[in-house]
VOPAGU-2260 file (C-alpha; in pm, 1 decimal, decimal comma):
REM VOPAGU-2260
SITE   aa  ch    i         X         Y         Z
SITE  MET   A    0    -174,3    -987,1     258,8
SITE  GLN   A    1     -42,4    -856,3     -49,2
SITE  LEU   A    2     309,4   -1014,6    -210,3
SITE  ASP   A    3     605,4    -754,9    -180,7
SITE  ARG   A    4     826,1    -614,2    -408,5
SITE  VAL   A    5    1167,6    -606,1    -252,6
SITE  ILE   A    6    1403,2    -334,3    -394,8
SITE  LYS   A    7    1747,0    -484,2    -370,3
SITE  SER   A    8    1937,5    -142,0    -319,4
SITE  SER   A    9    2257,0    -253,2    -246,0
SITE  MET   A   10    2246,8    -427,2    -586,9
SITE  LEU   A   11    2029,0    -210,1    -791,7
SITE  GLY   A   12    2076,7     105,3    -682,1
SITE  LEU   A   13    1709,9     170,5    -739,9
SITE  LEU   A   14    1573,9     241,6    -398,0
SITE  ASP   A   15    1290,9     526,4    -405,5
SITE  PHE   A   16    1404,0     771,1    -169,3
SITE  ASP   A   17    1091,1     970,9    -134,7
SITE  MET   A   18     950,0     651,4     -11,4
SITE  LYS   A   19     852,2     694,5     374,4
SITE  ILE   A   20     866,2     378,9     627,9
SITE  ILE   A   21     539,0     373,5     791,7
SITE  GLY   A   22     578,0      -0,7     998,8
SITE  VAL   A   23     752,6    -301,6    1115,7
SITE  ALA   A   24     698,5    -580,5     872,2
SITE  LEU   A   25     774,4    -976,6     854,9
SITE  LYS   A   26     825,8   -1147,0     545,5
SITE  TYR   A   27     714,0   -1537,0     606,6
SITE  LYS   A   28     658,8   -1748,5     265,0
SITE  ASN   A   29     609,8   -1459,4      87,9
SITE  GLU   A   30     354,5   -1303,2     269,4
SITE  ILE   A   31     408,9    -967,4     448,0
SITE  TYR   A   32     233,9    -914,2     774,7
SITE  TRP   A   33     305,6    -545,4     925,5
SITE  LEU   A   34     222,9    -279,2    1180,6
SITE  SER   A   35     219,6      73,2    1173,1
SITE  LYS   A   36     439,4     278,3    1391,0
SITE  PRO   A   37     502,2     268,9    1694,1
SITE  ASN   A   38     500,1    -122,3    1693,1
SITE  ARG   A   39     797,5    -304,2    1727,1
SITE  HIS   A   40     925,3    -651,8    1564,2
SITE  HIS   A   41     841,8    -840,6    1879,3
SITE  HIS   A   42     468,9    -725,5    1854,7
SITE  LEU   A   43     436,9    -904,7    1544,6
SITE  PHE   A   44     610,9   -1189,7    1682,6
SITE  GLU   A   45     378,2   -1208,6    1971,2
SITE  PHE   A   46      62,8   -1160,6    1698,2
SITE  TYR   A   47     206,2   -1447,1    1505,8
SITE  LYS   A   48     356,6   -1686,3    1752,0
SITE  GLY   A   49     333,3   -2002,5    1470,1
SITE  PHE   A   50     603,8   -1847,4    1280,5
SITE  ASN   A   51     942,3   -2025,6    1229,5
SITE  GLN   A   52    1145,2   -1750,8    1321,4
SITE  ASN   A   53    1426,7   -1908,6    1114,9
SITE  LEU   A   54    1205,6   -1856,9     783,1
SITE  VAL   A   55    1133,9   -1502,4     846,2
SITE  THR   A   56    1280,9   -1183,3     725,4
SITE  GLN   A   57    1227,8    -889,0     948,5
SITE  GLY   A   58    1234,1    -514,7     781,6
SITE  PHE   A   59     991,6    -235,9     751,1
SITE  MET   A   60     724,2    -110,7     523,5
SITE  THR   A   61     693,4     167,9     314,9
SITE  ASP   A   62     362,6     440,3     239,2
SITE  THR   A   63     413,4     292,4    -148,4
SITE  GLY   A   64     347,9    -129,5       4,0
SITE  VAL   A   65     730,1    -177,6     -43,9
SITE  PHE   A   66     889,3    -436,9     189,5
SITE  LEU   A   67    1243,7    -325,8     283,4
SITE  ASN   A   68    1465,2    -588,5     483,7
SITE  ARG   A   69    1651,2    -419,7     765,2
SITE  GLU   A   70    1949,4    -336,1     520,8
SITE  GLU   A   71    1706,3    -169,8     236,5
SITE  ALA   A   72    1542,1      43,8     533,9
SITE  TYR   A   73    1882,9     158,2     681,7
SITE  ALA   A   74    1977,1     274,8     311,7
SITE  LEU   A   75    1656,8     451,7     313,7
SITE  ALA   A   76    1640,5     615,3     624,5
SITE  SER   A   77    2023,7     705,2     630,6
SITE  LYS   A   78    1923,8     935,6     315,7
SITE  THR   A   79    1704,9    1143,4     583,2
SITE  MET   A   80    1854,1    1079,9     915,4
SITE  LYS   A   81    2156,3    1070,5    1118,9
SITE  LEU   A   82    2198,9     714,6    1189,3
SITE  ASN   A   83    2486,4     491,6    1373,1
SITE  PRO   A   84    2731,3     432,7    1105,0
SITE  ASP   A   85    2842,6     131,8    1295,3
SITE  TYR   A   86    2534,3     -18,9    1216,6
SITE  THR   A   87    2441,3    -170,5     874,5
SITE  GLU   A   88    2038,3    -252,1     956,2
SITE  LEU   A   89    1771,8     -32,1    1050,3
SITE  PHE   A   90    1623,5     -65,6    1394,5
SITE  SER   A   91    1275,1      49,5    1460,3
SITE  GLU   A   92    1400,2     185,0    1787,3
SITE  ASP   A   93    1599,6     398,4    1542,0
SITE  LEU   A   94    1266,3     529,1    1449,7
SITE  TRP   A   95    1055,4     608,8    1731,0
């Protein structure tokens, strides 16, 4: 498992919009666990039942190996697809 390179898109404006989301991911104790599409976050929680869910950050993995939290992933996905403007977080149901 690799350590993530989190990009704070809302703070730095450095989000690489050429990245593509390829799966759902969880960040837990500085480790990234992910499954490719069409899996959902609950599949990860089923696989990693021992995780303290209060310490987990849910997000997505990109094709460049970058972990994005739900807000960062929403910013990326909203550049290429129409998302519900009432939300600020991305859900796998929005993608597949």
